[in-house]
C-alpha positions in Angstrom: 114.7 135.3 103.2 117.8 135.4 101.1 120.0 132.3 101.2 123.6 132.4 102.3 126.0 132.3 99.4 127.6 129.1 100.8 124.3 127.6 101.8 123.9 123.8 102.2 121.2 123.7 99.5 123.6 125.0 96.9 126.7 123.1 98.1 126.6 120.7 95.2 127.5 123.8 93.1 130.0 125.8 95.1 131.8 122.8 96.6 132.7 121.6 93.1 132.6 124.8 91.1 134.3 127.3 93.4 134.4 130.1 90.9 130.7 130.2 90.5 130.2 132.0 93.8 131.9 135.2 92.8 130.5 135.0 89.3 126.9 134.7 90.5 127.4 137.5 93.0 128.6 139.8 90.2 125.3 139.3 88.4 123.7 141.1 91.4 120.4 139.4 90.8 117.4 140.1 93.1 116.3 137.2 95.3 113.1 135.7 94.2 111.3 132.7 95.7 109.7 130.4 93.2 106.2 129.0 93.4 107.6 125.5 93.7 109.7 126.6 96.6 106.7 128.2 98.3 104.7 125.1 97.7 107.4 123.0 99.3 107.6 125.4 102.3 103.8 124.9 102.8 104.3 121.1 102.9 107.2 121.4 105.3 105.1 123.4 107.7 102.5 120.7 108.1 105.2 118.0 107.9 106.7 119.4 111.1 103.4 120.0 112.8 102.2 116.4 112.2 105.4 114.9 113.5 105.5 117.2 116.5 102.0 116.4 117.5 101.9 112.7 116.6 99.0 113.2 114.2 98.1 111.5 110.9 98.2 113.6 107.8 94.5 113.3 107.5 94.2 115.8 110.4 95.5 118.5 108.1 93.2 117.7 105.1 91.6 120.9 103.8 93.9 123.2 105.7 95.0 126.3 103.8 97.7 128.9 104.0 99.2 131.8 102.1 102.8 132.3 101.1 103.9 135.3 99.1 100.2 136.1 98.3 99.3 132.7 96.9 97.0 130.3 98.7 98.0 126.7 99.2 95.8 123.8 100.4 96.5 120.4 102.0 94.4 118.5 99.4 94.1 114.7 99.1 97.3 114.4 97.1 99.4 116.5 99.5 97.9 114.6 102.4 99.1 111.3 100.8 102.6 112.7 100.4 102.8 113.8 103.9 101.5 110.5 105.3 104.0 108.6 103.2 106.9 110.6 104.8 105.4 110.2 108.3 105.2 106.4 107.7 108.8 106.3 106.7 110.2 108.4 109.6 108.1 107.3 112.6 109.4 103.6 112.8 112.9 104.9 113.4 111.8 106.6 116.6 112.6 104.3 119.6 111.5 104.7 123.2 114.7 106.4 124.2 115.2 108.4 121.0 115.9 112.1 121.1 114.1 113.8 118.2 114.6 117.3 116.9 112.3 119.1 114.4 113.6 122.0 112.3 116.7 122.1 114.6 119.0 125.1 113.8 122.6 124.1 113.4 125.7 126.2 113.0 127.6 125.7 109.7 131.0 124.2 110.5 132.6 125.8 107.5 131.2 129.3 107.4 129.2 131.9 109.4 125.5 131.3 109.5 123.3 128.4 110.2 121.0 125.8 108.6 117.9 123.8 109.6 117.5 120.1 109.8 114.0 119.0 108.9 114.0 116.0 111.2 116.9 114.6 113.1 117.2 112.1 115.9 119.8 110.3 118.1 119.1 106.6 118.9 121.0 105.7 122.0 120.3 102.0 121.7 122.4 101.9 118.5 124.5 105.1 119.0 123.2 106.3 115.6 122.5 109.8 114.3 119.7 110.0 111.7 119.0 113.1 109.6 115.9 113.2 107.4 115.3 115.8 104.6 111.8 116.1 103.2 111.6 116.9 99.5 108.3 117.8 97.9 109.3 118.2 94.3 109.3 116.0 91.2 113.0 116.1 90.4 114.6 113.0 91.8 117.1 113.8 94.6 119.8 111.2 95.1 120.8 110.5 98.6 124.2 109.0 97.9 127.0 111.6 98.1 124.4 114.4 98.6 126.4 117.3 99.9 123.4 119.1 101.4 122.3 116.1 103.5 125.9 115.4 104.6 126.4 119.0 105.6 123.3 119.0 107.8 124.5 115.7 109.3 128.0 117.0 109.9 126.8 120.2 111.6 124.7 118.2 114.0 127.3 115.5 114.5 129.9 118.2 115.5 127.5 119.8 118.0 126.5 116.4 119.6 130.1 115.2 119.9 130.9 118.4 121.8 128.0 117.5 124.1 129.6 114.0 124.6 127.1 112.0 122.6 128.5 108.6 121.5 127.9 108.3 117.7 129.1 105.2 115.8 127.1 105.7 112.6 125.5 108.5 110.7 122.4 108.0 108.5 121.3 110.6 105.9 117.7 110.0 104.6 115.8 111.5 101.8 111.9 111.5 102.0 110.6 112.4 98.5 107.0 111.0 98.2 106.2 112.4 94.8 108.6 110.0 93.1 108.6 107.3 95.8 112.1 108.1 96.8 112.8 107.0 100.3 116.5 106.1 100.7 119.4 106.3 103.1 123.1 106.8 103.0 125.1 105.4 106.0 128.5 106.9 106.9 131.0 106.2 109.5 132.4 109.0 111.6 135.7 108.9 109.7 133.9 109.1 106.4 131.9 112.1 107.6 135.0 113.8 109.0 136.8 113.4 105.6 133.8 115.0 103.9 133.9 117.9 106.4 137.5 118.4 105.6 136.7 118.6 101.9 133.9 121.1 102.4 136.1 123.3 104.8 138.9 123.3 102.2 136.6 124.4 99.4 134.9 127.1 101.5 138.3 128.4 102.6 139.4 128.7 98.9 136.3 130.6 98.1 136.5 133.0 101.0 140.3 133.4 101.5 142.0 132.7 98.2 139.5 133.5 95.4 142.4 133.5 92.9 142.5 129.7 93.2 138.8 129.3 92.4 138.0 127.3 89.3 134.9 126.7 87.1 133.9 123.1 86.9 130.8 122.4 84.8 128.6 119.5 85.5 125.0 118.6 84.9 124.0 118.8 88.5 125.8 122.0 89.3 124.9 123.8 86.1 121.2 123.0 86.2 120.5 125.2 89.2 123.3 127.8 88.6 122.2 131.3 87.8 125.2 131.8 85.6 124.3 128.8 83.5 120.6 129.4 83.6 121.2 132.8 82.0 123.4 131.2 79.3 126.5 133.1 80.4 128.8 130.4 81.6 131.9 130.0 79.4 133.1 126.9 81.3 129.8 125.2 80.6 130.0 126.0 76.9 133.6 124.7 76.7 132.7 121.5 78.4 129.7 120.9 76.1 131.9 121.5 73.1 134.4 119.0 74.4 131.7 116.4 75.0 130.4 116.9 71.5 133.9 116.4 70.0 134.4 113.0 71.6 137.6 111.1 71.0 136.5 107.4 70.9 140.1 106.1 70.6 140.4 106.6 74.4 137.4 104.5 75.2 138.9 101.1 75.5 137.6 97.9 77.1 139.4 94.7 78.1 136.9 92.7 76.1 136.5 94.0 72.5 132.8 94.5 71.7 131.7 93.1 68.3 129.6 95.5 66.2 127.8 94.9 62.9 130.3 97.1 61.0 133.4 99.3 61.7 131.2 102.4 61.6 128.8 101.3 64.3 129.3 102.7 67.8 130.0 100.2 70.6 128.0 100.0 73.9 131.1 101.5 75.7 131.0 104.5 73.4 127.2 105.0 73.7 127.5 104.7 77.5 130.2 107.5 77.5 127.9 109.8 75.5 124.9 109.0 77.6 126.8 109.6 80.8 127.4 113.2 79.8 124.3 113.9 77.7 122.4 115.7 80.5 125.2 118.3 80.6 124.9 119.0 76.9 121.1 119.0 77.1 121.1 121.5 80.0 123.6 123.7 78.1 121.5 123.7 74.9 118.3 124.5 76.8 119.9 127.4 78.7 121.7 128.7 75.6 118.5 128.7 73.6 116.8 130.8 76.2 119.7 133.2 76.3 119.9 133.5 72.5 116.2 134.3 72.4 116.7 137.1 74.9 119.6 138.6 73.0 117.8 138.3 69.7 114.7 140.1 71.0 117.1 142.9 72.1 118.8 142.9 68.7 122.1 141.9 70.3 122.8 138.5 68.8 125.3 139.0 65.9 124.2 137.2 62.7 120.7 136.3 63.8 117.3 137.9 63.7 113.7 137.2 64.7 111.2 136.3 62.0 107.5 135.6 62.1 106.3 132.0 62.8 103.0 130.5 63.5 101.6 128.0 66.0 98.7 125.6 65.6 95.4 127.0 64.3 92.8 127.8 66.8 89.4 129.6 66.9 89.2 133.3 67.3 85.9 132.9 69.0 84.7 129.5 70.3 81.0 130.5 70.5 81.0 131.8 66.9 82.8 128.7 65.7 80.2 126.4 67.3 77.4 128.4 65.6 79.2 128.1 62.3 79.8 124.4 62.6 76.3 123.7 63.8 74.4 126.1 61.5 76.4 126.3 58.3 78.2 123.0 58.3 75.3 121.0 59.9 77.7 119.1 62.2 76.3 116.9 64.9 77.3 117.5 68.6 79.6 114.4 68.8 81.4 115.7 65.7 82.0 119.1 67.3 82.8 117.7 70.7 84.5 114.3 70.5 83.7 112.4 73.8 86.8 112.5 76.0 86.5 112.6 79.8 88.4 115.1 81.9 91.6 113.9 83.5 91.7 113.1 87.3 93.6 116.4 88.1 91.0 118.3 86.1 88.1 116.5 87.8 89.6 117.3 91.2 89.3 121.0 90.4 85.6 120.4 89.7 84.7 118.0 92.5 86.2 118.1 96.0 87.5 114.5 96.4 87.5 114.8 100.2 83.7 115.2 100.2 83.1 111.9 98.4 81.5 109.0 100.3 83.7 106.1 101.1 82.1 104.0 98.3 82.6 106.8 95.7 86.2 107.4 96.9 87.0 103.7 96.6 85.5 103.5 93.1 87.4 106.6 92.1 90.6 105.1 93.3 89.9 102.0 91.2 89.5 104.2 88.1 92.7 106.1 88.5 96.2 104.8 87.6 99.6 106.3 87.2 101.4 105.2 84.0 104.7 103.5 84.7 107.8 104.2 82.6 111.5 103.9 83.0 114.6 106.1 82.9 118.2 105.3 82.5 120.5 106.1 85.5 124.1 105.2 86.4 124.7 101.8 88.1 125.7 103.7 91.3 122.0 104.7 91.7 120.5 102.9 94.6 117.1 102.3 93.0 116.4 98.6 92.1 117.1 97.8 88.4 114.2 96.7 86.3 114.5 93.2 84.7 116.5 93.1 81.5 114.1 92.8 78.5 114.9 89.6 76.6 115.1 89.6 72.9 111.7 88.9 71.3 113.1 86.0 69.5 115.8 83.5 70.7 119.1 83.8 68.9 119.4 80.8 66.6 122.8 79.3 65.9 123.3 78.9 62.2 126.0 78.8 59.6 123.7 79.9 56.8 125.0 82.8 54.8 123.0 85.4 52.9 123.9 83.8 49.7 122.4 80.5 50.9 119.0 82.1 51.3 118.7 84.3 48.3 119.3 84.1 44.6 121.1 87.1 43.2 
């Protein structure tokens, strides 16, 4: 089903880059659902069912379904994701709570409607909770999330008309793949102010299109068809501006000492890093667009030339015969011992058929490597400890000349 042009899911784009709506419509692109979206839809189906029937995720283990011709299964990993979300949501449900699953709500700013994954009213605290289940890998921040706020605002408006007393609104994200379970709490006044902003932006788009403007940003441009196709001039101009940085404007009350005048300060590095995602997104999308134009012979000043990837065998069986017969290689020389990865193993062996002992042993042998990423200080995730210098700084007045003979 085609999404509305002012859908809650794309509100991060159109609410901030109002001109993108008409520009994307002019592309006249056919609607296509992605495999990732279908996979998420499959998870949502069982997420709703399990909540509605009070069942554990294990109940759905092994269940299958087809979406757009592709079959999906509730395997052990999907089962764990679903259970993690259930474990987060269920404790909020009190004895007197009113709970709605996939509740349709009318959009307060435009014709059409949307659907809240999970929502509930807690009369004991006069609180409205809205939960959005996300099944993807891309981290979805809850703070200031336009989509979550719109769902909450739509439901808030309907409940207020039905004389519910609401003193606080809580927007939750449930994203098990990246262990992202977080909440943004708003007051009715804060939500009302947000509704006013959304209504203003929607009115500009629908009633005064001549006032619409392009505003490029990493978040909006990443999922924008105009940018994805490498056709957004505003994105190109912003990327150029970010590359041509003027460091003189980056001042700080406390001068930062650097090793030499040519070295960048932490303030300058922070400014670049804050905007680096926008530039990276632009470069990625522009590279793809340039490839398309070059293949069609339509990129002035550029052409396609032959290049080669890594060498590989034309025929694996013949290569094995050659290495074994002619080169006299031993088996361990031809096939270095390396076990299959856990995901590869799961395609060979059905994990859910393992005995308890085997499943426990398998769990002991599997780990997920930890890493870290850099995010703004406004991000609600806990900061990792600061890594201390390997060696303590030693106070000394020794100069280079003191230590070396020249």
